Phi, psi and omega in degrees: 000132183273138181231166176254153173291146178311324180290323180289324178297318179302311182298312181300313183299324176299311180296313182297327178293311184297318182294317182300313184291329185285331189241051182302331184294344179275344184205061191300329188252019180248133178263132182308314182306321178292327178293310179304317183296319177299313178301311186288338176267354173232058188298342177294340181280337186290330176298309177302314180298321172302316178299321174302316181295310184298331179266018175066035176276343177056056186296140174216164180283131181228148177256090186290323186232032179058038176232182187267008180294135178263107185239127172269131177229149172293118180248018178292146185303319177246164179306133188311127185299329179283003185223042176249176179060043183236140173283183187279311183215181178303315180303317179298313182300313178293334185281343178281127180281321184216168181051047181288142174289170180295331182190184176243161181293322182292319180296310184300314179303312180302312176301325177282344179087020181240174176238143176295150174295147166274172177299321183294318180293319178299312179300316178299316175301313181299335179287350184262348183180191173247110183236147181063050171288330183237352180237185174217164184226132174297150181232160172309136184239140181295145178302332176298314178290318182295323176299335176272002179095007182257175175206157182256143173218160179228163176202175172244120173221149184051038182056033181219144176276128180240146174243136184227181173227160178202160172300137187294337181280353177287157175207151182218148179298335176261013176238130176229216171212154176251145175234175179213155174217135183258138177271000000 
């Protein structure tokens, strides 16, 4: 299990609290003291949240489905800068003969200890703000679509959420992924 130094935990908690207080519309029925208690009793979750922060995801607590569940999601305005130019998964990465990206979204998410958002989660996130106006984000893709070589991504254009498909081996400078972790 990867852990953070006490000083980094303190710094991270300070950043998370400020973001939480600044964006109350994302979690109107959740109280910070409950979040902090959960974080401190689940210190193994601090590593993935720190990874989200380090890759410029700006993780924040969100109420995706109007419940009391504490979920951290990448809330940066655009797809996190430290997680772009990635193909979808390991099979896609291996299929590229040349000009391979540095990694895949699924591999990086796994290494970070987070999950890619589903289409439903992405839609719920978009109801809390405007995300991916200039970028796009890979999303969890069904085995049926993936088996045929594709993968799904989403973005926000014309004040509307769009879901598209692409070959899983494709990668673009403006496409990354958003992740989540439940406490």
